[in-house]
N, C-alpha and C positions, 0 to 999 in steps of 0.2 A: 773156332767152331769145328768139331770133328765131323767126319762123314765121307772122307775120300775112299773110293773103292777102285783100286788100280786094276781090277779085273774088267772094268767097264771100258768101252771104247772112248778114247780121248777126243773131245771135240776141239777142232781147230778151224782157222779161217776167219771170215768176217772182215769188217773194215780195218784198215791200218790205224794204229794209235801212234800219233806223232807228237813227241815231246820236244818243245823248242827250248834249247839251252837249259836242260835240267841241271840242278846243282848237286843235290845229295844222292849218293848211290843208294842209300836206304829208300829214298822216295821212288827211284826207278824200280827197285825190287818189289816194293809194295804195289806199284802199278802193274808189274808183270803178274803178281799173284792175283790181283783183281781181274786182269784179263783172263787168266787161266780159269778162274771161278766160273766165268760166263762164256767160255768157248772162243775167246779171241786169242790170236797167236802172232800177229804181225806187228811187232813193236819197232818203231823207228826213232832214233835220237838225232837231234840236230845240235852239233857242237856241245856235247856234255862237258860241264866244267871240269870234272875230275877224270876225264878220259874213259876209255872203254877197251877191254873188259874191266869190271869193277867187282871185287870180292864182296864188298858190302851189299851191293845190289843182289848178287846171287844168294847171299845169306838171308836177306829180307824177303826174297821171293818165295821162301818156304816151299822149296822143291818144284817151283814152276820152271824147271830147268829148260823145258822145250821152248819157252818164250825167251828166256835169257840167251840160250845158245843161238837162236835164230835172229837176235836183235841186229838191226842194221844201223850204221852210223853215217851221217852225212854232214858236209861242211855248211850247207845252206838249206833253208826251207824249200826253196824252189827245186832243188835236187831231190829232196825227200818226197815231194808230192808229184814229181814229173810224170810218173806212170799212172797216176790216178785220174779218174774222170769226174768225180764229185767229192767235194771236201767241205766239211762244216767246221767252224771255229768256235770253241767254247769261250765264253766270257761272262763275268758277273756284272760288268759295268755297262751302262748305256753308251751307245756309240752313235755319233753323227755319221751319216753316209747313206748309201743306196742299198745296203744289204738287207734282205728280208731276215726277220728274226723269228725263231720258233722255239718251242720247248723240246725237251728230250724225247717225248713220245712221238711227236710229229717228225722230228729229225731222224729218229731211228727207223721210222716207216719209210722215209725217203732213202736212207742208206740201204735198207734191205731191198728195195726195188732195184737199186743200182746193182747190188751184189748178186741178186738173183737173176739179173739180166745179163748183159754182155759187158758190164763195166766193173771198175774197181773204185772203192770209196775209202775215205779216210776222215779221221777226227783230229783236229789240232788242239793241243793243250799248251798253254804258255808257261812262263817261268814261275817258280814258286812264289816269288816276292811281288811281281807286278804283271804277270800274265803275258798276253800277246800285245805287240805294238800294232798301231793302226796299219802300217804298210804291210804287215804280215797278214792281217785280217783280210786285206784286199785280195790276197791270193786264194781265199776260200770262196765258195759259192753262197753260203748262208751262215748266219750266226745262231748259235744255240745258247740259251741262257737258262739258268735253273730257278725254279720258284722257291727261293729261300727267304729267310727273314731279312727284310731290307736293312734292319738295324744291326744285323750281324751276318753278312753275306759271304764271309770268307770260308772257302773250302780249300783243303789241301789237295794237291794234284792227284793223289791216289783216291781220295773221296770222289773227285770229279770224274775220274776214269771209271770208278766203280758204278756211279749212277748211270753213265752212258752204256756201260757194258751190261748192266742189269736190264735196262730198257731194250737193248739190242736183243738179248735172249728172249725177253718177254714178248717182243713183237713177233718173233718166230713161232711162239707157242700159242698166241691168242688170235692170230690172223692168218688168212690165206691170201697174201698179197700177190697180185699178178706180176709177172716179170715184164712190166710194160715200159722199161727203160729203152727198149729197142723201138725205134720209130722208123717204119718203112725200111727195116733191115739196115739202117745206117750205122756206121761205126762211131761210137762215142769218142769225142775228143779227149785227149789226155791233158794234164796241166802243162806238159812240155809244148803241146800244140798251142795252147792258150798263151804261153809265154812267148812263143814265136810271133803270134799275132800282135801282142802288146809291143814287142820290140819293133816290129815292122811299122806299126801305126805311129809309135813315138818318133821313130826316125823320119817318117814322112812328114809328120807335123812339125818337127824341129826344122826341117829343111824349108818349110814355108813360113817360119816365124810365128807359129801358132802360140807358143808359150811366152806370152808377154803380160806383165814384166817378168824377167827371168827369175826374180825372187819367188814368184808364185808357181813356178814349174813343178816342184815336188808335190804340192797339194793338187794341182791340176792333173798330174799323172796318176796320183792316188785315186782321184775321182773317176778318171777314165777307166782305170782297171776295175774299180768297184762296179761301174755300170756294165761293162762288158762281161764280167764274171758273175753277174747276179744269178744267172741260170746256167745249167749245163748245156754245152754246145755239142753238136755232132761234128765229126771230122769234115764232112762235105760242106758244112756251114762255115767252118774256119777257112777252108780252101776258097770258098766263094768270097769271103770278106778280104782275104789276102789278094785275090784276083782283082777286086775293086781297087785296092790300094796300089797295086802294081800298075793298073790302068791309069790312075791319077798321076803316078810318077813319070809317065811319058810326056806330060805337058808341064812346062815350067810356068810359074806365076810371073806376070809382068809387074814390075815395080812402078807405082805412080810417079809422075814427074816431080822432081824436087824432093823426093822422100826415099829414105833407105829402107823403109818398111815394105814388105810384100803386099801386093794387092789382095783384097779379100772381098768375097761376095757378101751382101747383106745377110744371106742365110748363114754364112760362116760366123758372122758376129753374133747372131742370135743364139748359137749353140756354144759359143766360146766361154767355157766355164772359167770362173775365177776372175772375170772382169767386173 
């Protein structure tokens, strides 16, 4: 569809688009084109199969060179979102867990509030064949799903990005959303801050024998991450929680006589997920 006017000011910015292990360069290029259509410019790739840069991606981008040239590549998803404050993960499948689920309109409204405040936002997209894994979704704050035909719910990655990019631009044209992401002038926490909290908490719980039996630890860790990342945190809140954990670390748990297991309060057992 023609209509490009290169005399007009180029729209850039908006939430980061993160592609997790994309396979085909052509798909990455079509994603870049969709982003450029609707004023997005921050494209991040996590471990692209065919490496980067990619000539096929540039060709398929149809002159969205400003997106291709600025594309960043990361080894892990955690690194790709480390500087972001609010992240949504796109998926077409129902998921068990603690994450709130919303549609594209609601999601882009939240993304815009973050971007127009003091934060940075991002949207996760999974692999072409099977999307995002559960442990990757736990790194996001919320899940976005599309209202598609349940009997034929397959979208290719460029289509999914196009839908979110369109709703992003439309949200800026149709509403006057307040930049209310700032609360009491507190600095929003980044995903790196959240990762530090997760690591700190997991280490403290491991030392106290929380993860029992050991075979259930991966799912228990996944659930903890989902609960703690359900909503965006501010940096002072992260610091407060880490202060609580450090305070607990000063006191060792007593082991009951005749048992190698650490002593636990009844309240600990009540919240011990996975039991």
